[in-house]
Every structure is written in C-alpha cells, then in structure tokens.
VEXTIGU-704022 format. One record per residue (C-alpha): x, y, z. Coordinates in steps of 0.05 Angstrom, whole numbers. Layout:
N
u  v  w
X  Y  Z
...
//
This chain:
138
u  v  w
1952  2155  1621
1935  2101  1673
1880  2086  1724
1892  2043  1782
1847  1990  1803
1846  1956  1869
1860  1883  1871
1808  1844  1908
1834  1816  1971
1909  1812  1952
1948  1847  2006
2021  1834  2006
2081  1806  1968
2133  1767  1994
2202  1753  1972
2214  1682  1962
2272  1636  1951
2278  1587  1892
2330  1530  1895
2347  1464  1872
2311  1409  1903
2358  1355  1924
2366  1312  1980
2440  1329  1982
2425  1410  1980
2458  1448  2032
2406  1506  2026
2360  1502  2079
2349  1576  2091
2365  1645  2066
2425  1639  2112
2461  1585  2076
2459  1630  2016
2526  1676  2034
2583  1671  1985
2536  1631  1935
2512  1652  1865
2445  1691  1873
2400  1729  1826
2348  1779  1853
2307  1841  1837
2346  1905  1847
2297  1925  1904
2320  1867  1946
2393  1877  1933
2411  1924  1994
2373  1887  2041
2399  1815  2024
2470  1853  2026
2461  1889  2094
2416  1842  2131
2441  1772  2103
2512  1786  2077
2489  1762  2008
2520  1794  1948
2470  1782  1896
2467  1797  1822
2413  1833  1789
2352  1800  1755
2338  1834  1694
2266  1824  1686
2232  1841  1619
2181  1788  1618
2164  1711  1640
2222  1686  1602
2270  1720  1640
2245  1684  1698
2248  1614  1666
2316  1631  1642
2338  1644  1714
2304  1588  1739
2342  1538  1683
2407  1572  1715
2387  1545  1781
2370  1479  1756
2435  1473  1722
2477  1491  1780
2502  1562  1752
2458  1597  1807
2451  1577  1876
2385  1609  1887
2333  1660  1847
2305  1706  1900
2243  1746  1876
2170  1759  1887
2132  1698  1916
2081  1699  1865
2132  1694  1806
2166  1637  1840
2095  1603  1854
2079  1612  1772
2146  1585  1757
2137  1524  1801
2064  1517  1767
2100  1513  1704
2155  1463  1717
2149  1388  1702
2176  1347  1758
2205  1368  1824
2276  1397  1804
2269  1466  1846
2237  1489  1906
2214  1546  1943
2247  1559  2013
2197  1578  2068
2237  1640  2084
2199  1709  2085
2248  1761  2066
2214  1825  2060
2140  1826  2061
2107  1892  2031
2049  1917  1990
2043  1937  1923
1987  1959  1871
1980  1950  1795
1951  1994  1750
1922  1985  1678
1917  2034  1620
1852  2078  1615
1803  2036  1574
1826  1973  1596
1769  1917  1596
1739  1906  1663
1739  1832  1654
1813  1835  1641
1824  1872  1709
1768  1820  1742
1807  1761  1705
1876  1790  1733
1854  1803  1805
1819  1734  1808
1884  1700  1788
1926  1743  1835
1876  1717  1891
1882  1643  1869
1960  1643  1874
1961  1661  1945
1917  1603  1963
//
C-alpha cells in the first residue's frame, strides 16, 4: 500500500536536453537533433517523433547509474543528446566534474506529477525529499 504526500511548492516537471558542451557543437536547440542519435524516456518518444521529427531510442531507467551511463554516452559522442526530466539533468550536471556537457534552454513538454511513498515512511524522509526537490528548481 502507498500513501501520497504532496511535495511543497514543486509544481512542474520539464523535459530538458543534455548535450556536449563544445564551442564547435552544432546543437543549439531541439530542432538540431533531427537525424541525430538521441535517447529519452518512453513518455517523450511520441512527442519527439511527431512534433520534432526525432527518432529517439528509449532510456531504460532503473536508477541513477542509468542516467550516468547515458551522460557518458553523450560525452563520448555515442549519443548526440539525452532528453529526460529537467531535475534529472540538473542532478547529472551537479555530479559532473568540469563542463563537458550542458543543458539546452528548450522546454519540450511541461507537466505535473506526484511522488508516492510507502505507508510508514518517516515524515522526516518525506520532508527531506520535498526540500531537496524544491532546491533543485531554484
């Protein structure tokens, strides 16, 4: 059984684009990703295909290491871009040493969502999660 707790002041989630940060980079916006190797969450794949003409492969997410692996593919040049939730991209960037990748300013698909915690989860854990989430949007 799960209990849903509202997360204070966290109202939206935006898809964001992570790409290599090079002066010579030809990727300045999402429109530059047509025909390039892109990975994304399954929820974004139809919108990217129909609205932007981007045929992305699916990012299989089982935990933070999957994001780090995808970011490394971008750094190595095996992927041109990773498109996923903005808080995930921001977290990846906060873990990065140096400036090898960047987040593009494009907002692809804004939407709201909620987080569920198991019944019995400590309110301190929920409050910590809520506070960290709020910090990520500033």
